[in-house]
N, C-alpha and C positions, 0 to 999 in steps of 0.2 A: 504494500500500500504506500502511496506517496504521502508526503507530510503536509501539514497545515500551510506551511510557507509556500509550497509549490501550488497548492490549490488557490491560495490568495493571489499569487502572482498571475496565474493563468486567468483568474476571474477578472483581474484588472486589465490584462491585455485584451480579453475578449468582450469587455464591456458588460459583464454580468455580475451579479452579487455572488460572494463566495459560497453561500449555501446552494445557489443554482449550479455553480461549477462543480461542487461536490456531488450533487445529484446526477449531473451529466456524466461525471466520472464513473459512478457506480452503475448507472444505466448502461454505459459503454462496456463495462466489465461483464455485466450480466448478458448483454447482447452477444458479445464475443463467445462467451461460454455456451450459450444456447446454440449458436450456429456452428460450433465444433461438434455438436451432437445430432443436428438435424439440418437438412439442406433445403431443397426447393419446396417441400410440403408446407413449410411455415413461412408465410409472406408478411414481411414487415411493412407497416403502413402508418398513417396518422401523422400528428404534429411532430413527434420526435424523429420519425423517418425523414420528414421534410427538413427538420433542423440539422440532422447529422449528414444527410446525403444530398440535399438540394439547397443548402445555404439559407434556409428560413431564419429570419432574424427575430424569432419568437421562441422564448423558452417554453419547453413542453415537459410535463411531469410524468406521463405514463408511457408504457411500451404497448403498442397495439399491433395485433396480428390477425391474419385469417389463416386458419388451418384447413388444408385441402384434402387431407387423408388422415385416418386414425393414427395417433401417436400416444405413447404413454407420457403425457406431459408432467404428471406428478414426479415420475422418475427423473425426467430431464431437469425440472426445477430443483429437485433435491440435489442432484449432481452439480448443478450450477452454483448452489449455495455452498457446497463443499469446495468448489473451485475458488469462490470468494474467500472462504476461510483460509485456504492454502496461500492466498495472496495477502493475508493479514487483516482481512475485513471480517470481523465477527458479526453474527446475526442469525436470523432464521427466515424461512419462507413457509407460508401456509396457504392452503386453498381457501378461497372466500366465495361467498354467495354473490352471484352477479346476475346479469340478464339471462333470460332463457336462451338456449342454443349458444352458450358461451362457456369458456373455461377461464377462471380468474384466480390469480395468485397475488400475494403481497409479500415483498421482501422488506424486512426491517433490519437495517445494518448500522454498525458503528463505523462511520466513515472518518476521513482525516480530520474533520472539525468536531468530532464527538467529544462531549464533556460530560453530559448527563443524559438520562433516558429521553428527555424531551428533545434532545438534539439528534436522535436517530434519523437516518435517511430512510424514507419509505418510498418504494418503487412499486407501482401497481402494474400488473400484467393482465391485459384483456385480450383473450383469444377467441375470435368469432368462429363458430363452426356451422353457421346457419346458411351459408351461401357459397357458391363456387366462384373461383377467380375467373374474371372475364378475359383478361389479356395476360400474355406471358410476362412474368415479373423479370426485372433486370437483376443480374448478379453484379452487385456494386461493391467496390472495395472501399474500406475506410482505414486511414492511417491516423489513429488517434494522437492527440498532442500530449498524451500521458506516457512517461518513460517506461512504465511497467505494463503497458498494454500493447501487444504486437498488432500489426495490421491484420485485418480479416475481411471476409466477404459476407454479404447478406443477400437473401432473396428479397428485393424491395419492389413493392407494388408499382406497376407501370404508371407514369405520370398522368396519362389520360384517365385511367381508372381511379386514381387519387382525386381527380377533378370530380368525377361522378359521385364518389363517396362524400366529398365535401358539399356538393349540391344537395344530396340526400340529408346530410347533417343539418344544413341550413333550414331545410323544410321540416325536420322532425324534432329539433330542439332549439333553444334560444341561447346560443353562446356566440359572443362576438368573435371569438377566435376562429370559428368556422368560416365566417365571411372574410376575415383577414387572410387566412390560409388560401382560400379559393382565389382571392385577388392576387396573392403572391404567385401561385402556380400558373394562373392564367397569363400573367405578365411575362412569364418565362417559357411559355408554351410554343412560341414561334409559329402560332396559328394552328398547332396540332391539338385540336380540342376533342373532348369526349363527345359522344353522340347522345341523342335523346333516348335511343334504345338502351344505352348503357345506364343512363340515369333511371329510367323506368325499371330496368332489371334490379337495380339497387333498391328502389322504392317498393318493389313487389312484396318484400317481407312485411311491409306495413299495409298491404292491400291498397296502395295509393299509386297515383300517376301524376306526372309533372304537368302543371299548367303555369303559364306566364303570370297570371294574377296571383296564384298562391305563392310563387317565388318572390314577386315584388313585395307582397304583404310580409313574407318571412324576413326579407331584407330589412324592411322598415322597422320591424320589431327589435332589431339589433341596435337602433340608434340610441335609445335611453341608456344602454349599458356599454356603449362603445368604448368610451375613454376609461371608465372605471374598471372594466374587464381587462383592457389591453395595456394600460400604463405599467402595471407591475411586471409584465412579461415581455414587452417589446424591447429589443435592443436598439436604441435610437428614439426617434420621435414618432408618435402615433399619427398616421395620416388622417386627413380630414375625412369624416364619414361620407359626406356628400360626394367628394371626389372619387372615393373608392366605389360607391354605389354606381356612379356614372360609368366608370370603367368596366365594372363587372357586368352591368346590363349591356354594354357594348359587346363584350365577349360572348355573353349568353345569346345575344341576337344572332350571332354567326351560327351558333349551335342550332337555334330554332329555325333559321332560314335553310340550313342544309338538311334539316329534318322535315321540312315542309309545314312548319307551324306558322 
């Protein structure tokens, strides 16, 4: 395990708070351990995947995956916790109750900044088993900035499928980070967008279908919580809500036009 001084220095260099850097460090160690035991069947997605592999300037707390075939995840998580202990990080992992059709775990670790029980690092693992992967994931390499974590590769969800998942998230829950993440990946898409069929495939779990009106309504519900939700987790300045909405609707218009909406 690296020391407190190294975490603090890295946090300063990367523009985050020390506790955020500590969590990213432990997330990365868990992620590497998991992918030494499982390959393509577990697809990494969500905000932390965007942060680690696509340069998202938003701190993300959880590790989210889709599991495409049966695996003994309890064994894999127990072995990953053993790997952390071998690296000097004491703690435990336990299975927790989550959404239907999902497998959930929580790591509780004594990281480099640990002083008392309240300073433990908690990393939540959310593994969806409810749907199939639509596009071939990319096998992406990560060279962590931590001297005790070697480079490794992950199966990371295709960026177009990540877009579709974020559209679904915007429609099914009220969190400003989903809109911010969608705006971020749209801006880096180079015109390579998801399709309406992909969005509706993601929404089928909720027995729902995409409509422009529902999407606009869902976007506007994010306005009251925009700054309060994002200011603690954005690296840099939070963009103006109205400017983000305008750009996102422009990107979505391209999706709707190519889908005949």
